[in-house]
C-alpha positions in Angstrom: 220.6 158.2 95.1 219.3 160.8 96.0 223.9 157.6 96.8 230.1 162.0 90.1 239.7 167.7 79.8 241.8 170.5 79.8 241.1 170.4 83.6 242.5 167.2 85.1 245.4 168.0 87.6 248.9 167.6 86.8 249.9 164.0 86.9 252.7 163.0 89.3 256.3 163.2 88.1 257.1 160.5 85.5 253.7 159.5 84.9 252.9 159.5 81.1 249.8 161.2 79.8 247.0 159.0 79.3 246.4 157.9 75.7 243.1 158.7 74.2 240.8 155.8 72.7 240.9 156.1 68.7 237.2 155.5 67.4 236.8 152.1 66.3 235.9 152.0 62.8 235.8 148.2 62.2 232.3 146.5 61.3 231.2 143.3 62.7 231.7 141.9 66.4 234.9 143.3 67.2 234.0 146.8 66.7 234.1 148.5 70.1 236.1 145.5 71.4 239.3 145.8 69.6 242.6 147.5 70.9 241.7 150.7 72.1 243.6 152.8 74.7 241.9 153.9 78.0 239.8 157.3 78.0 237.6 159.0 80.6 234.8 159.5 78.1 233.2 158.7 75.0 235.4 158.8 72.2 233.1 161.0 70.3 231.8 163.9 72.3 228.6 165.1 71.4 228.3 169.0 70.4 225.1 170.6 69.7 224.2 173.9 68.1 222.1 176.3 69.3 219.6 176.9 71.9 219.0 173.4 70.8 222.2 171.8 70.0 223.8 169.8 72.7 225.7 167.4 74.1 225.7 165.8 77.8 224.3 163.0 79.7 222.1 162.4 82.5 218.7 162.3 83.4 217.0 163.7 85.6 215.4 165.8 87.7 215.9 168.3 90.3 216.1 165.2 91.5 217.6 164.8 95.1 218.6 162.1 93.2 219.3 158.7 94.2 222.7 160.1 93.3 224.4 157.4 95.0 224.3 157.9 98.3 225.0 161.0 99.8 226.5 162.3 96.8 228.7 164.9 96.3 228.5 166.8 99.6 230.9 168.6 101.4 233.8 166.6 101.7 235.3 165.0 104.7 238.7 164.1 106.0 238.6 160.6 107.6 239.4 160.9 111.1 243.0 158.8 111.6 242.4 155.6 113.4 238.8 155.7 113.5 238.2 153.7 110.1 239.7 150.2 109.3 240.7 151.4 105.9 244.1 152.3 105.2 244.8 155.9 104.3 247.6 157.3 103.0 250.2 159.0 105.2 249.4 162.4 105.7 251.7 165.2 104.8 252.8 167.0 107.7 249.8 169.3 109.3 247.3 168.5 106.4 244.5 166.0 106.6 245.0 162.6 105.4 242.3 162.6 102.6 239.2 164.3 101.0 236.3 161.6 101.3 232.7 162.6 100.1 230.0 161.6 102.0 227.9 158.7 99.9 228.2 159.7 96.5 231.8 159.7 96.7 234.1 157.0 96.2 234.4 155.0 99.2 238.1 156.2 100.3 239.7 159.6 99.6 241.5 160.2 96.7 245.3 160.1 96.8 246.1 163.8 98.3 249.7 163.1 98.3 249.2 164.3 94.7 248.0 167.6 95.8 251.3 168.6 98.0 253.2 169.5 95.3 252.6 173.0 94.3 253.3 174.1 90.5 256.7 173.7 89.5 258.9 176.6 89.9 260.4 176.5 86.5 257.0 176.7 85.0 254.8 180.0 84.8 251.7 178.2 83.4 248.9 176.8 85.5 248.0 173.0 86.2 247.0 171.2 83.2 243.4 171.1 84.9 243.2 174.8 83.8 244.3 174.8 80.3 242.3 174.1 77.4 243.0 170.7 76.3 243.6 167.5 78.0 243.4 163.8 77.3 242.0 162.9 80.5 238.6 164.1 80.0 237.5 165.8 76.6 236.2 169.1 77.4 232.2 169.6 76.4 233.0 173.4 76.0 233.4 173.6 72.0 231.6 176.4 70.5 231.2 174.4 67.2 227.8 174.8 65.6 228.2 171.4 64.2 226.4 168.7 65.3 225.5 165.1 64.3 222.2 164.7 62.2 219.1 165.1 64.2 220.6 166.4 67.2 220.3 170.0 66.4 217.4 172.5 65.7 220.3 174.6 63.9 221.6 171.7 61.7 222.1 171.5 57.8 218.6 171.8 57.2 218.0 174.9 58.8 221.2 176.6 57.1 219.4 175.5 53.8 216.4 177.3 54.5 218.1 180.7 55.3 220.3 180.1 51.8 217.1 179.3 49.5 215.3 182.2 51.2 218.1 184.5 50.5 218.9 183.3 46.9 214.9 183.4 46.3 214.5 186.8 47.4 217.7 188.1 45.3 216.2 186.2 42.2 213.3 188.2 42.9 215.1 191.2 42.7 214.5 191.9 46.6 217.9 192.5 48.2 217.6 191.1 51.9 221.2 191.5 52.7 220.7 195.7 52.0 223.8 195.4 49.4 225.9 193.4 51.4 225.8 190.8 48.9 226.8 192.9 46.1 229.9 194.3 48.6 231.0 190.6 49.3 230.9 190.2 45.6 233.0 193.1 44.9 235.8 191.8 47.4 236.2 188.7 45.4 238.8 188.2 43.0 237.9 188.4 39.2 239.0 185.6 36.9 238.0 183.7 34.1 237.0 181.0 36.4 234.8 183.2 38.7 232.4 184.9 36.5 230.0 187.5 37.6 227.2 185.2 38.2 229.9 182.5 40.0 230.7 185.5 42.3 227.2 186.3 42.9 226.3 182.9 44.0 229.5 182.6 46.3 228.2 186.2 48.0 225.1 184.9 48.5 226.1 181.5 50.2 228.7 183.5 52.2 226.0 185.8 53.1 223.6 183.3 54.2 226.0 181.5 56.3 226.8 184.7 58.3 222.9 185.2 58.8 222.8 181.8 59.8 225.5 182.1 62.3 224.8 184.8 63.7 221.2 183.8 64.6 222.3 180.5 66.3 224.6 182.5 68.4 222.1 185.0 69.2 219.4 182.1 69.8 222.3 180.3 72.0 223.2 183.4 74.1 219.3 184.5 74.6 218.5 181.1 75.8 221.6 180.8 78.2 220.7 184.0 79.7 217.1 183.0 80.3 218.2 179.8 81.9 220.6 181.6 83.9 217.3 183.0 85.9 216.6 181.3 89.3 214.0 183.6 90.5 211.3 181.0 89.7 212.9 178.5 92.2 212.3 180.9 95.2 208.6 181.8 94.4 205.9 181.1 97.4 204.0 178.2 96.3 201.2 179.0 94.1 202.5 182.4 93.5 204.2 184.1 90.7 205.9 187.4 90.1 205.6 189.2 86.9 209.2 189.1 86.3 208.8 185.2 86.3 205.7 185.2 84.1 207.6 186.9 81.5 210.6 184.6 82.1 208.1 181.7 81.4 206.6 183.3 78.2 209.7 183.9 76.4 211.1 180.7 77.5 208.1 178.7 75.8 208.8 181.3 72.9 212.4 180.2 72.5 212.1 176.6 73.9 212.4 173.7 71.1 209.3 172.0 70.6 210.6 168.3 70.6 213.8 168.8 71.7 216.1 165.9 71.7 218.5 164.8 74.9 221.2 167.3 73.8 219.3 170.2 72.2 219.7 172.5 75.2 223.4 171.2 76.0 225.4 174.4 74.9 222.8 176.7 76.1 223.0 175.8 79.6 224.7 178.1 82.1 228.2 177.8 84.0 228.0 176.8 87.4 229.1 180.1 89.1 231.7 180.3 91.7 230.0 181.9 95.0 231.5 184.5 97.1 233.8 183.3 99.5 232.2 185.9 102.4 228.6 184.3 101.6 229.8 180.5 101.5 231.8 181.1 104.8 228.6 183.1 106.4 226.5 179.7 105.4 228.9 177.4 106.6 229.4 179.2 110.0 225.5 179.2 110.2 225.2 175.5 109.4 227.6 174.3 112.3 226.3 176.5 114.8 223.8 174.0 116.0 226.8 171.4 116.3 229.3 173.2 118.2 229.4 174.6 121.6 230.0 178.1 122.2 234.1 177.6 122.6 234.1 175.4 119.6 232.3 177.8 117.5 234.6 180.7 118.6 237.6 178.9 117.4 235.9 178.3 114.3 234.8 181.7 114.0 238.3 182.8 114.4 239.7 180.4 111.8 237.1 181.5 109.4 237.9 185.2 109.9 241.4 184.7 109.2 241.1 182.6 106.2 238.4 185.2 104.6 240.9 187.8 105.0 244.3 186.3 104.2 244.2 183.3 102.3 240.8 183.1 100.4 241.2 186.1 98.2 244.0 184.4 96.5 242.7 181.1 96.1 239.3 182.5 94.9 241.3 184.7 92.1 242.4 181.3 90.8 239.1 179.3 91.3 237.5 182.0 89.3 240.1 181.7 86.5 239.6 178.1 86.2 235.9 178.7 86.2 236.5 180.9 82.8 238.8 178.1 81.4 236.5 175.3 81.8 232.6 174.1 81.5 232.1 173.4 85.1 234.8 174.5 88.0 233.7 171.3 90.0 233.0 168.5 88.2 236.2 167.5 86.9 238.2 167.5 90.1 235.2 166.1 91.8 235.3 162.7 89.6 239.1 162.5 89.8 239.8 163.2 93.5 236.7 162.1 95.2 236.1 159.0 92.9 238.6 158.0 90.7 241.7 158.2 93.2 239.8 156.8 96.0 241.6 153.2 97.0 239.3 151.7 99.3 237.1 149.0 97.7 234.2 150.2 95.7 232.0 147.5 96.8 229.8 149.3 99.8 232.1 152.3 100.1 230.9 153.8 97.0 228.9 151.5 94.4 224.9 151.9 95.0 222.2 149.6 94.0 218.6 149.8 92.5 215.6 147.4 93.0 212.8 146.0 90.9 209.1 146.6 91.2 208.2 146.3 94.9 204.8 143.9 94.3 205.0 142.8 90.8 207.5 140.2 89.1 206.6 140.1 85.4 207.8 136.8 84.5 209.2 134.1 87.5 211.4 132.3 84.7 214.9 133.7 84.9 216.1 133.5 81.5 213.0 135.1 80.1 213.0 138.2 82.5 216.5 138.1 81.5 215.9 138.6 77.8 213.4 141.0 78.2 215.3 143.4 80.6 218.4 143.2 78.3 216.5 144.2 75.3 214.8 146.9 76.6 218.4 148.4 78.4 219.6 147.6 74.4 216.5 149.7 73.0 217.5 152.6 75.5 221.0 152.3 74.2 220.0 152.6 70.9 218.2 155.7 71.9 220.8 157.2 73.8 223.1 157.0 70.9 220.7 158.9 68.6 220.0 161.6 71.1 216.3 160.6 70.8 215.7 160.6 74.7 214.2 164.1 75.6 215.9 166.1 78.1 214.3 165.9 81.6 212.8 169.3 82.0 211.9 171.2 85.1 208.6 172.8 85.1 208.3 171.4 81.4 210.4 174.2 80.3 213.9 173.9 82.0 216.2 171.5 80.8 218.5 169.5 82.9 222.2 168.8 81.7 222.4 165.3 80.0 226.1 165.1 80.1 226.4 162.2 82.5 224.5 159.9 80.2 227.5 159.7 77.8 229.2 156.8 79.5 226.3 154.9 80.7 227.1 152.0 78.4 230.4 150.3 77.2 232.1 151.7 80.2 234.9 150.1 82.8 236.8 151.8 85.6 240.4 150.8 85.2 242.3 150.6 88.3 245.6 152.0 88.9 248.3 152.0 91.5 247.9 156.1 91.8 244.4 156.5 90.1 241.9 154.8 88.5 240.7 155.7 84.9 237.3 155.5 83.1 237.5 153.3 80.0 234.4 154.0 77.7 234.0 152.7 74.0 231.8 154.3 71.5 230.2 151.0 70.7 230.1 147.4 72.2 228.4 144.7 70.7 228.7 142.0 73.3 227.3 141.7 76.9 229.4 139.9 79.6 227.7 137.4 81.7 228.5 135.4 85.0 226.6 132.3 86.5 227.8 129.8 89.0 231.5 130.8 88.6 231.7 130.7 85.0 232.0 133.8 82.5 230.3 133.9 79.2 230.4 136.4 76.4 226.7 136.9 74.7 226.7 138.5 71.2 223.9 141.1 70.9 223.4 141.3 67.5 222.6 138.8 64.6 222.9 139.8 61.1 223.3 143.4 61.8 219.9 143.5 64.1 219.5 143.4 67.5 218.7 139.9 69.1 215.0 140.0 69.9 214.2 139.1 73.7 213.1 135.4 72.9 216.7 134.9 71.3 218.2 136.4 74.3 216.2 134.1 76.4 217.3 130.9 74.5 220.9 132.5 74.9 220.7 132.8 78.5 219.0 129.5 79.2 221.7 128.0 77.1 224.2 129.3 80.3 222.0 128.2 82.8 221.9 124.7 81.4 225.3 124.6 80.9 226.7 121.7 83.2 230.4 123.0 82.9 232.5 123.5 86.0 234.3 126.9 86.9 238.3 126.8 85.8 240.9 126.8 88.5 240.3 130.3 89.9 237.4 131.3 87.9 234.7 131.3 90.3 235.9 134.2 92.8 237.8 136.0 90.1 235.5 139.2 90.6 236.5 139.6 94.1 239.5 141.7 92.6 236.9 144.2 91.8 235.5 144.2 95.5 238.8 144.6 97.0 241.2 147.8 97.4 242.4 149.2 94.2 246.0 148.8 94.6 246.1 145.0 94.5 243.8 145.1 91.9 245.8 147.4 89.8 248.9 145.4 90.2 247.4 141.9 89.5 245.5 143.3 86.5 249.2 144.2 85.2 251.0 141.3 86.2 248.3 138.4 85.5 245.9 139.9 82.9 248.2 141.6 80.5 249.0 139.1 77.9 247.5 135.7 76.5 244.0 134.2 77.4 243.7 136.1 80.4 244.2 139.4 78.7 241.6 138.3 75.7 238.8 137.3 78.6 239.5 140.3 80.6 239.1 142.6 77.4 235.8 140.7 76.4 234.4 141.8 80.2 235.3 145.4 80.4 234.5 145.9 76.8 231.0 144.7 77.3 228.1 146.9 77.0 227.7 145.9 80.7 227.9 142.9 83.1 224.8 140.5 83.9 224.7 138.2 86.5 222.4 135.2 86.3 222.0 134.5 90.3 221.1 131.5 92.4 219.3 133.1 94.8 215.7 134.2 95.3 215.5 137.5 96.3 212.3 139.9 96.7 209.4 141.2 99.0 207.4 138.7 100.4 204.8 139.9 102.9 205.2 136.8 105.5 209.2 136.6 105.6 210.6 138.9 108.0 213.9 140.6 106.8 213.4 139.7 103.1 214.2 143.2 102.1 216.9 143.5 104.0 218.5 140.3 102.5 217.7 141.5 99.1 219.1 144.9 99.6 222.5 143.3 101.0 222.3 141.3 98.1 222.5 143.9 95.5 224.9 146.0 97.4 227.9 143.3 97.7 226.6 139.9 96.9 228.7 137.0 97.4 231.5 139.5 96.9 232.3 137.9 93.6 229.5 137.5 91.6 229.3 141.1 90.6 231.8 143.2 88.6 231.8 146.3 90.4 234.3 148.1 88.1 231.5 148.1 85.2 229.3 151.2 84.5 226.5 148.9 86.3 225.7 145.1 86.8 222.1 143.5 86.1 221.5 141.1 88.4 218.5 138.6 87.6 217.7 136.4 90.3 216.3 132.5 90.1 212.6 133.8 90.9 212.6 136.6 88.4 213.4 139.3 90.5 216.2 141.5 89.5 218.4 144.7 90.5 221.7 146.5 89.8 224.8 147.6 91.1 226.3 150.5 90.0 229.7 152.5 89.8 229.5 155.9 90.8 232.5 157.5 89.4 231.1 158.1 85.7 227.2 159.3 86.8 225.0 160.1 89.9 222.1 157.9 90.7 219.3 159.6 88.8 221.2 158.7 85.7 220.4 154.9 86.3 217.0 156.1 87.6 216.3 157.0 84.3 217.3 154.0 82.4 215.9 151.8 85.2 212.2 153.6 84.9 212.4 153.1 81.0 213.7 149.2 81.4 210.9 148.2 84.1 208.2 150.1 82.0 209.2 148.7 78.6 209.3 145.2 79.8 206.0 145.2 81.5 204.3 147.2 79.6 205.6 146.9 75.7 207.6 143.6 75.5 205.3 141.2 77.7 205.1 137.5 78.0 203.3 134.6 76.8 201.1 132.8 79.1 203.8 130.5 80.6 206.1 133.7 81.3 208.5 133.3 78.1 209.5 136.2 76.0 207.2 136.7 73.1 208.0 135.4 69.4 210.2 132.1 68.2 213.6 131.7 69.1 216.5 131.6 66.6 217.9 128.2 66.9 220.6 128.7 64.4 222.4 131.5 66.7 225.9 130.3 67.9 225.7 129.6 71.8 227.4 131.7 74.3 231.1 131.8 74.2 232.6 130.6 77.5 235.9 132.8 78.7 238.9 130.9 79.2 241.4 131.8 81.9 245.0 130.7 83.3 245.2 131.5 86.6 248.3 131.0 88.7 248.3 129.8 92.3 249.9 133.3 93.0 247.0 135.1 91.3 244.6 132.8 93.3 246.3 133.6 96.5 245.5 137.7 95.4 242.0 136.5 94.7 241.6 134.9 98.1 242.9 138.0 99.8 240.8 140.7 98.2 237.9 138.4 99.0 238.5 138.0 102.5 238.9 141.7 102.5 235.5 142.0 100.9 233.8 139.9 103.0 234.6 141.3 106.2 233.3 144.4 104.7 230.3 142.9 103.6 229.5 141.0 107.0 229.8 144.2 108.6 227.0 146.1 106.6 223.8 146.5 108.9 220.8 146.8 106.7 217.2 147.9 107.1 214.9 148.0 104.3 211.1 148.5 105.0 208.0 150.5 103.7 206.1 153.0 105.4 202.7 152.8 104.2 200.7 154.7 107.0 201.0 157.6 104.8 202.7 159.4 101.9 203.1 162.5 100.2 199.5 162.7 99.7 199.3 163.3 103.6 202.2 165.6 103.8 201.3 167.9 101.3 198.2 168.4 103.3 200.5 169.6 106.0 201.2 172.4 103.4 204.7 171.2 103.5 207.5 169.9 101.1 207.5 166.2 101.3 211.6 166.3 101.2 211.5 168.8 104.0 209.1 166.6 106.1 211.1 163.3 105.8 214.5 164.9 106.4 213.2 166.9 109.7 211.6 163.5 110.5 215.3 162.1 110.4 216.5 164.5 112.6 214.2 163.9 115.3 214.8 160.0 114.9 218.3 160.8 115.1 218.3 162.5 118.2 216.6 159.9 119.7 218.4 157.2 118.7 221.7 158.7 119.7 220.4 161.8 122.0 222.6 164.2 119.7 222.9 166.0 116.5 225.2 165.3 113.9 226.6 166.8 110.4 224.2 165.8 108.0 224.3 165.3 104.3 221.5 165.5 102.1 222.3 165.1 98.0 221.3 167.9 95.5 221.6 168.4 92.1 223.3 171.0 90.2 222.1 169.7 86.5 220.4 173.2 86.1 224.1 174.0 85.1 226.2 172.5 82.4 228.2 169.4 83.3 226.6 169.8 87.1 226.4 166.8 89.3 225.5 167.5 92.7 225.9 169.7 95.8 225.5 169.2 99.7 222.4 170.3 101.4 223.4 170.7 105.3 220.0 169.5 106.7 220.9 170.0 110.2 220.0 173.4 111.0 219.3 175.6 113.7 215.6 175.8 113.0 215.3 172.0 112.6 217.1 171.3 116.0 215.0 173.9 117.8 212.1 172.1 116.5 213.6 168.8 117.7 214.3 169.9 121.0 210.4 171.3 121.3 209.3 167.8 120.4 211.4 166.4 123.7 210.0 169.3 126.0 206.7 168.2 127.1 206.3 172.2 128.4 205.9 172.9 124.8 202.6 173.3 123.2 201.3 172.2 119.9 200.9 175.2 118.1 204.5 176.1 119.2 205.8 173.1 117.7 203.7 173.5 114.6 205.6 177.1 114.1 209.0 175.7 114.8 208.2 173.0 112.7 207.3 174.9 109.4 210.4 177.5 110.2 212.3 174.3 109.9 210.9 173.3 106.7 211.2 176.3 105.0 214.6 177.0 105.7 215.3 173.4 104.7 213.8 174.3 101.3 215.7 177.6 101.1 219.0 175.4 101.8 217.8 173.1 99.1 217.1 176.0 96.5 220.4 177.6 97.0 222.4 174.2 96.6 220.3 173.7 93.1 221.2 177.1 91.9 224.7 177.0 92.3 225.2 178.6 95.9 225.8 175.7 98.1 228.6 175.4 100.7 230.5 172.3 100.4 231.6 172.2 96.6 233.1 175.5 96.9 235.1 174.9 99.7 236.2 171.5 98.2 237.6 173.4 95.2 239.2 176.3 97.3 240.9 173.3 99.1 242.2 171.5 95.7 243.9 175.2 94.8 245.4 175.4 98.2 247.2 172.1 97.7 248.3 173.0 94.4 249.7 176.1 95.5 251.0 175.0 98.5 248.9 177.0 100.9 248.3 175.6 104.7 244.9 176.7 105.5 243.5 175.4 109.1 240.2 176.5 108.2 239.8 174.4 105.2 241.9 171.5 107.0 239.0 171.5 109.7 236.3 172.0 107.4 237.1 168.8 105.4 237.7 166.7 108.4 234.3 166.9 109.8 232.4 163.5 109.6 229.2 163.1 107.9 227.6 160.6 110.5 224.3 161.0 108.9 223.9 160.7 104.8 220.8 161.1 103.0 219.4 161.0 99.7 216.3 160.9 97.7 215.7 158.5 94.8 213.8 159.9 92.0 210.5 158.8 91.0 208.5 159.0 87.6 211.1 160.5 85.6 209.5 159.2 82.4 205.9 158.5 83.2 205.9 155.6 80.9 202.7 154.5 82.8 200.1 156.2 85.3 201.2 154.8 88.7 197.4 155.8 90.0 196.3 153.2 87.3 198.8 150.5 88.4 199.5 151.1 91.9 201.2 147.9 92.1 204.2 148.5 90.0 205.5 151.1 92.5 209.6 151.2 92.7 211.1 150.1 95.7 214.1 152.6 94.6 217.5 151.9 96.0 220.2 152.6 98.4 223.9 152.7 99.2 226.2 151.7 102.5 227.1 153.7 105.4 229.7 156.9 104.8 231.0 156.6 108.6 232.0 153.8 110.7 229.8 155.4 113.2 227.2 156.3 111.2 224.0 155.6 109.0 222.9 155.8 105.3 219.7 156.6 104.5 217.9 156.3 101.2 214.2 156.7 100.6 211.7 157.1 97.6 208.4 158.4 97.9 206.6 156.2 95.7 202.9 157.0 95.0 200.5 159.0 97.6 200.7 156.3 100.2 204.2 154.8 100.5 207.7 155.7 101.2 210.4 152.9 101.4 213.7 153.6 103.2 216.9 152.1 103.1 218.9 152.3 106.3 222.6 151.1 106.3 225.3 151.1 109.5 228.0 149.1 110.7 227.5 145.9 113.1 231.1 147.0 114.5 229.8 150.4 115.7 228.2 150.1 119.1 226.6 153.4 118.5 224.4 152.5 115.6 221.8 149.9 115.0 220.0 150.1 111.4 216.5 148.5 112.9 216.5 150.6 115.6 216.8 153.5 113.6 214.4 152.3 111.1 211.8 152.1 114.1 212.8 155.9 115.1 211.9 156.9 111.5 208.7 155.4 111.5 207.9 157.1 115.0 209.1 160.5 114.2 207.0 160.6 111.1 203.8 159.7 112.9 204.7 162.3 115.5 204.8 164.9 113.4 201.9 164.3 111.4 199.9 164.1 114.7 200.6 167.8 115.0 198.8 168.8 112.1 195.8 166.3 113.4 196.3 164.3 110.1 197.4 160.9 111.5 196.3 158.0 109.3 194.0 155.8 110.6 196.1 152.9 110.7 198.9 155.2 112.8 196.2 155.8 115.3 195.9 151.9 115.9 
């Protein structure tokens, strides 16, 4: 939201390497559900050919994405004693653990693993820097082969080159300038290999060489063009000559109808910024937050680090960047997400909402049937690579690798670190209703079930009068609690017998569906309805969502729906891409009858859903109850405020000649200052998907320019003209910071990786320890909107999305997600904790609303409703 291999750090001593999941080849329902070991990614990696062949996953946009909560931003080390979460005991002189502001795993990774330097008996670097790994397949393969239909440089293009060469040779025109004759001369002579045969072989070898050379040249040329980011820093409405030339070349080399992975192997690598530049930008970002004494001490620490420690760490980091596809992403996933031991619920997972005003059908089973079918249509397109990649300016592709693990993926708990189980295929769905778990097959006779058939199956579940089995109702609370108790319970109670079979059915499902008994959604006359809707999606009853699944689809009794998504496998724009496709397909393509049912006739011969069976002991029930109590306390502490700001939207903001995102971020600074009387370290999620396997970077929104503007708003002596000038400086600064983050020149990911290297080498750095211990008390993210443009929002203004949100990152801070929906609507999702006497989500919401109105008035453009 806008709140994520031969590169995994070495495992602890005595830990066996993780097995890889062999690709299932069996047919029928068992495929994708058979015995298969845990693996962090798709068993089959998509590799692409040239400037159009590719790999990755993950939609969209330069979005600041809802990348789950404050996505990956600089990391922070929790302050001991301030959080109710149990942290692993810190090593002497070292910060406890690193925790990312909202895009991250709710709890810092087990940094104890990083305190061990490389083994003295080995001269080789950590496995994370080697070229092979069982943890996460590398996408840096140079293979030119790709699955059919995935690449512009596939077998047909090779055949064209070969036929053209052979035809020219046949017409006595030698396009090889004698090279075919030389190759033929080098081939061995024998009775089996005649002169004509050697000529054919020589032609094939020459044609293949020409084809390979063209592929490599095309790919490198496109990669070079994609490494140019000057277009992002051009003044609005103006374009330099170099950018015009770049645009022309991109249009010439770009594929006309690219597939999802067409550009994957042509994307550039994320560059490692110079240490001096990163430290300079860091000091600039903290200056408005520190008094002179604290800043002087930080300057001294930074200078010592830059001169003594940083050069050595930087060398190792550059070495890793050469060896791997992305020098950040694997460590970010491993240490910020998978090694977090605190509950995923609230701390890490995020949610997405339905249409704000429209509910296509109020029949629960029918709405579930249509949306599940729409999601499976998306999965089919994803597997075939038929989804176009997200493009900036229509010509700059975004990395798509995160999409690979959207389906058939589950986070498996471990005592030290979690793993991601991903299957190539899954043909069933796991469903929860009234404390019962079901397995629903998605195919019949080799064909995908139609919406009406799915409605029938879901209605059978709703009509089932059977009660839950002992311990079954709150079983999913294990996924809502801390990770270590869940890992121990899984190994002890779910490793054999019917419990293992049923757990496998859930973990190997395409995704998880909850048929909820509550009614949720927006109601104009009901106060607090959106707050309850948000809390329901964020944590529910703490036992009616499977928080380990890549995402849980929730369909309410009144037909409203939403989703709760796990964060480690991808950032929110990826789920946002699926969500837009699903909503548009449900409403505008599949449709409903006048009575609200799915179209078509149901197949009554379908076998009913399979009820999962459990044998849960009293001891296991006690573990479930313990996790439930912890999760319930965490959920009850969440203070949520979700509201629509309809006084104006991006239409009026653009008339102020500023970026809508900059306008909102500055408004948040003004609101926070009025709310708490001070400034704080602010996290805004930005994406780095212009680079291969890029995920997120942090934009430090609290700048010297924004604080100067906020202070001017509190100073009655300041004139309107002066406030306008300060606002424009703050907006320009924010946009510049955002562009730097998107182009790989951010602050926090670089410092995070330097810290990881220092822990590997056993190097103590007071500067890095201080940087990573700073709390993010305001974590923000923008939800992407209209990534697919499957319908015209101006034509259907009632079909605006509500976006999504996440829980608070700091115990005494706020989490804020917002979506700019259309020209006249902005929806805010604000979270905090009741246990903090410094925060109040509704109070902060009122301050945000007033800050937006006050800034709009500066430009003499207040909405009419705002004046009333």
